[in-house]
N, C-alpha and C positions, 0 to 999 in steps of 0.2 A: 533769403536767409538773413537773419539779424546777425550783427557782429558776434563772432564766436568768442567765448570767454577763455582767457588763458587758464589752463589747468595743468597741474603736475601730471606727468605720465606715470610716476610711481604712486604707490598708495600713500606714502609719506613724503614730506619735503616742504620747502619753503614755498611761498606763494608763487606759483607758476614755474618753479624750478625743483627738480628732484635730483638726488645723487645718481650719477650714472651707474653706480654699483647696484642700484635697485633693479628689480626684475622687470625692466621696461620692454624687453624684446619679447613681447607676447602677441596674441592674435591681433590686437589693435594696430600695433606698429607694423607687423608683417603684412596685414591686409592693406594698409596704406601704401607700403612699398610695392606691393603687387599691383595695385591700381595705377601707380605712377609708371611702373615698368611697362604695363600693357599700353599705356597712352604714349609714352615717350621713347620706348626702346632703351638701349644702353646695356650696361653690364648685367647679364642674366643672373649672376650669382648674388646680386645686390638684394635679393629677397630672402636669401638663406639666413636663418637665425645666427649662425656663427659669424657670417659676414657682417651682419648688422651690429653684433656685439663689439666689433672692432672700433666702432665709433659711439655706440649708444650704451655701452656698459663698461666704460673705461674708468679705472680708479681715478679719483679727483676730477672727473668730468661732470658735466651737468646736462640734463635733458629738460625739455619743456614742450608743451603741446597746446594746440588750439582745438577745442571741442565744440560741437554743436550744443547750444544751451538746452535744446529740447530733449534730444535723445542721447546726448553725450558722445556721439560718434566723433572719433578722432579725424580731423580734416587737415591738420597741418602739424608738423613737429620739427624740432631742431635739437641739435646736440653740439656741445662745445667740449673738446677734450684737449689736454696738453700734448704737445709734440715738440721735443727739443726745447728751444728757448721761446717758442711761440705756442699757438693754439690752432687747432683745426675746427672749422665750423661746417656743419652740413645740415641740410633740411629737406623736408618733403611737403608737398602741398597736393591735396586731392584734386585730380583733374576736374571734378564736378563743381568745385568752388573757386576756380582760378579767375583772375581778372577782378578780384575784389580787395586786393591789397594784402592778402594773408601772407604771400611770399615775402613782401617787404617787411611785414611785422616780424616774421621769423628771422629773416636775415638781420634786421636792425637789432633785435634782441640778442642774437648771437654775437654780433659785433660789439654790443655794449658790454657783454660779459667778458669779452676778450680784453677789454681795457686798451692799454697802449701797446700790447705785445704784438709781434709780427703774426699776421693771420693768413692762413690758407683756407680758402673755401673750396670744398670738394663737392662734386656732383657726379653721380654715376649715370645720369640721364640728362644731358645738357639740352635745353630748348632755346629758341631764339629769345623768348621772353625772359628766361633766366639769365642769358648772357647780357641782355640789355639792363636788367636789374643790377647785376654785378658791376657793370661799367658805371652805372649811375652812382655807385657807392665808392668809386675810385679803385675798384679791383681790376687787376690786369691778368689776362689769361697767360699762364706760364707753362701749361702742359695740356695736351688734348690727344685722345686716341679715338679712332673710329672702331666700333665694335662690329665684327662681321661674322656671318654664319653660313654654313653650307650643309645641305642634306646629303646623306651618304647612302640613300636607298636605291640609287641608280648609278649608271656609269658617270665618271667625272668628265666634264667637257675638256677638249683639247685646248691648249693655249694657242691663240691665233698666231703670234710671233714670239715664241718662247725665247729666242735669242736676243731680243731687243731690251728686255728688262731683267734685272736680277736683284737679289736681295742683298742689302747691306746692313740690316738690323733684324732683331727678333720682332715678331708680331706684337709681343707685349711691350716692346719699346725698351728704353733704358732710362726711364724717368722714375723716381720714387713714387710708387702708387700701389696698385693691387694686381699683381700678376698672378694668374691662376696657376696652380700646380706646384711650382717651385716654392720652397720654404713655406708650405702650407701650415705645418705644425707651428712654426714661429709666429705666423700671422694670427692663428687661432688663439695664441697665448699672448697676444698684444706685442709681438716681436717687432723688430726693426722693419722699416719700410724698404721696399725693393723696387727695382725697375721692372715693369712688365705686366700678366693675365688679368693676369691678368696681368704685363705687363705689365710700365707704370707699375712698384706696385705691391700690394700685399696679397696673399694667396688664398686659394679657394678650395672648397670642398665639392666633390662631385660624386655621383653615384658610381658604384663599381661597374666595371666592364663585364659584358657577358662572356661566357666561356668561348674559347676559340670555335668558330663556326666553319661551315663549308666555304671553300675558297670562292670569292666572287669573280665573275668574269672580268678579265683585264687586270687583275691584281695578283701579285705573288704573295703566298702566305708568309707570315712573319716567321723568320728563323730557318727558312729553307736554304741550305748551302748551295749557292750557285757561283761558279767561277766567273770572274769578269771576262770581258772580251779580250783583254791583253794577258800575256803570260808573265809579265814582269811584276815583281812585288813592289808596291809603292814604298817610297822612303818612309821610315818610321813604323812600318808594319812588322809586327812580331809573328813568328810562325804559329803561335797559339791563338792569335786573335780570331774571333768568330766572324767568318764571312757571312753575309746575308744575301738574300735574293736580289737580283737586279730587275727592276720593274720593266715590263715590256714596252711601255710607252714613255717617250720623252727623254730617254737617257742618251747622251752622246756616247760615241764609242770610246773604248779604252778606259773605262772607270770601273771601280769596284766598291761595294757597300759593306759596311761593318756596323753591327748593332752595338748599342751601349752595353758595356760590361765593366767589371773591375779592371780589366786590362786596357780597355779603350777609352775610359772616361777622361783621362788626362789628355788624350788626343782630341777629344771633343772640345775640351777647354782651350787648348792651343788654337784651334780654329776659331772658337768664339772670340778670343782676344784679338786675333788677326783680322777678323771680320768687323768687329765692333769698336776697335780702338779709336777710330776717327769719328765715331758718332757722338753727338752732343750728350753730355751726361754720363759717359762711360766711366765706370767706377774702378776698373782694373781689379776686380774681385779675384782673390787667390784661387788657385785650383782646388785646394782642400775645401774652402767654403762653398764654392760654386757647385762642386760635385756633391757635397753633403746636402745642399738644398734640394737637389734632384733625388738622391737616393733615400732621403728621409721623408719624402712626400709620398704618402700612401697611394696617391692617384697617378704618380709618374709611371710611365710605361716604357721600360727599356727596349722592348721588342718593336716599338713604334718609333724609336729614336735612332736615327741613322746617320752615319758618317760616310762621306763619299771621298774617294781618293783617285787620283790619276797617276800617271807614270812619274810625276814630280813630287808626289806626296799627298797628304790630306788637304782638301780644298773646300769642303762645305759640310754642314751638319743641319739636322733638324732634331729638336727635342719635343716630346709630346706627352700629354697626360690624358686622362679619361675625358673625352669630349673637347679637348683643346690642343691646338698647335701652340706651343709655348714660345719657342724661339727658332729662327732660321737664320743662318749666316753663310756667306760665301766669301772666300778670300778675294781681294781685288784682282789678283792675277787670273782668276778663273771666272770672273763675271762676264756676262754676255753670251754664255754658252747654254743657257737654259737650265743650269743646275738647280737654281732656287725653285723653279717650278717643278722640276723632277723630284726634288726632295719632298716638297709639300704633297705632291701626288702620291709618292711612295708611302708617306706616313698616313695619309688619309685612307689609302688602300688597305693598310694593315688595320686601321681602326675599323673599317667596314667589314673586313674579314673576321674580326673578333666580335661582330655583332653591333657595332656602333651605328647609330642612325643620324647623327649630326656632329658637327665640329664647329668650334668658335675660335676666333683669334682677335687680338687687338693690334692695331697698327697706328703708329704715331702720325699725326697729321703733317709732320715735317718730312715724311718719307713717301711722297706721292708715287714714286716708282714701285715700291713694294705694294702699296695699295692697289695700283693698276694690275700688278701681277696676280694678286689674290682675286680681284674681280674677274680677271680673265680665266681663272680656274673655276669660277662659279660661285665664289663667296658673294653674299649680298649684305649691304650695309643695314645694320639693325640699331643704329643710334651712336651717340658719342658720349664719352666721359671726359671730364676736364678738371683742372685745378686753376684757381685764381688766387692772387696774392696781393697784399698791400704791405708797404713797409711799416715799421714801428712808428707810432706817432711821436713826434718830438715835443716833449713837454716844455712849456714855457718856464724859464728860470724864475 
């Protein structure tokens, strides 16, 4: 292939650069994103038009592309968009034309457009070659999450030693990025960045769940009222709170489950704070804001989001959306009892009972214990997403 010519993604625009407000998220860009995802893995929602518009159709942003000179096929593209006092740079290179310097051209052009502002380079599908390229430009990795998937068409495997590892953070993490599910509407409108699904994170659009189906073997159907193994009401439990089914596998004795509701949401938040407070990047988000992010997300599923309590009070939670485990947390005093694994299994079982065929999650690379737990439950690595940064360039006086 001869060297591809720089061409604007939009119909109009300056040489090689178009306004990000142009309709650039079309078949060419979506097709390029799909080819990259197939080759590299990573965030599955990164091929969705609304997700792409978060970076490729931002007011005051710019986009640029590299096309084959013969047939005009888009083989590489980049976007630069404002974020706070800096800019975010992202890019895509067709797997069929890698190794020819196109990635370097896209990155260097994006960095040149950033000028001396602080830069964050985002990738939803990190590769070894990409990491080496970023390092060669003085960019340092500041955030990374492994993307994991599990199929829900068969029984979930048992955890080998469920008591040895427990969760201290949500799968989506607590770093600003793209967390699926929560705050989806804000993300689609170019809202603030959040931690997590997609962690890390800004949020995602997912297909609607199927109607409640026949109960799968080994799982309790969502919403079935089952009294826990102890008769004492946990601290903080109100008589009107809805009790949920206790899963048959992996639950220690003396615990009770409660689904997300208007009455229990603040209890979820209290456990979230207690479980995540010591994690890097914890923002201390208010209960009102955190709860609203869930309730306003069309893909959030209250029936799959479960709070667990023992005789001493609430100790753990899981929140879920269509096709995603969003967050899991267990208080320090209750870790090592297998509650994290049991919470994930419970939520996955409810997804499966509702007709779900797969589930995804993101886990921060600085939380190997949680990653080991997910792999023990049957999740398989499907790529890595990451953020790299450089400091603002000090201009000579």
